[in-house]
N, C-alpha and C positions, 0 to 999 in steps of 0.2 A: 681690835674688835670691829670697828667701822669698816675697815678694809675687807674683812671676811664677808660682810653682808649677810645674806641668807645661807651662804655655803657653809657646810660643816668643815671645821678645821681641827683635826684631832690634836695637833700640837698646841693650838690656842686653848682648846678645851682642857687639856692637861695642865697648862699653865694657870688657867683660871681656877681649876680644882685645887691645885697646889697652893695658890695664893689664899684661897678661902680657908684651907686647912691651917695654913700658917697663921691666919687671923682667928684661929680657934673655932672655926665653923666645921660642921660635919662634912659639908660639901658646898659647891658653888650654889646649888639650888637653895640650900639653907641660908646662905648669905643673901641671895636674891629675895627670899621670903622676908627676912628681917629688914632689908632695905625698902621693900615695898610697904611693909607695915609702918616703918618710920615715916616714909613719905606721906602715907595716908593720914597719919596723926598730925604731922606738920601742916598738911593742907587744911586741916580742920581747926588748927590752933590760931587764936587771935592774940598776937603779941601785945597789943595795946590793952586789952581787957584781961589778958592772961586766962582766958577761958577756952574751952574746947567745944566745938560744934561738929556734930557728925557730918562728914562729907556727903553721906547719902542724902541727908536733909537738904543740903545745898544743891545737890544734883536734881532733886525733886523740884526745888524752887526754880532752877534753871529750865527744867523741862516744862513747867507750867508757863514760864515766861516765853519760851520759844513757841509753845502751842498758841499763846495769845497774840503773838507778833503777826500783824497783818501785812507788814512791809517786806517780809522775807519771801524770796522766790520759793515756789512750791517744792521744787526738787531739792533745793538746799535745806528747806525746812524739814522735809520728809527724812532726809539723810541724818540731819542733826538730831531729830526726835529718835530715830532708830539707834543712833550712837548713845544718846543719853539713857534710853531705856535699857540698852544692853549693859551699860556701866552700872546702872542701878541694880539690875538683876545679878550681876557678877560680884557686886560688893559684899564682902563678908564682914560681919560685925567685928569690930576691933576689941581686943582685950583691954579691960580697964587698967591693968598693970602697965601696959605699953603706953597708954595715955599719961599716966602719972610719971613714968620715967621720962617721957619727952618733955612734960611740963618742967620737971626738975632740971633737965640738962639742955633745954631748948637753945640757950645762947651758945653753948659749945657745939651743938649739932649744926646750928646755922652757920657758925664760923667754918666748920668743916666742909659745908656744902659750897662755900664760895671759893 
């Protein structure tokens, strides 16, 4: 995948689609959607307290912190603010069921990610 870069590779795309279907997903896009959702929930999950905090809330706190930072170079600050604002806008709410599943299987999911 990394070797293909931004170039389309029909053979690679076919292999990814087949792999996703073998793993009982409708398509590679469906697998990507699930993967993204799991990542978002894991990002918001605190293993110590076993609680979930919305990643969007954390992004909003990060944005406020960056805006208040007087030590950051203006061009870097502007770019980071734009990136954070875009991330906040693009973030879709997560389904409560997904959060509960991740809470239940967090240890196994974390082992699989390593």
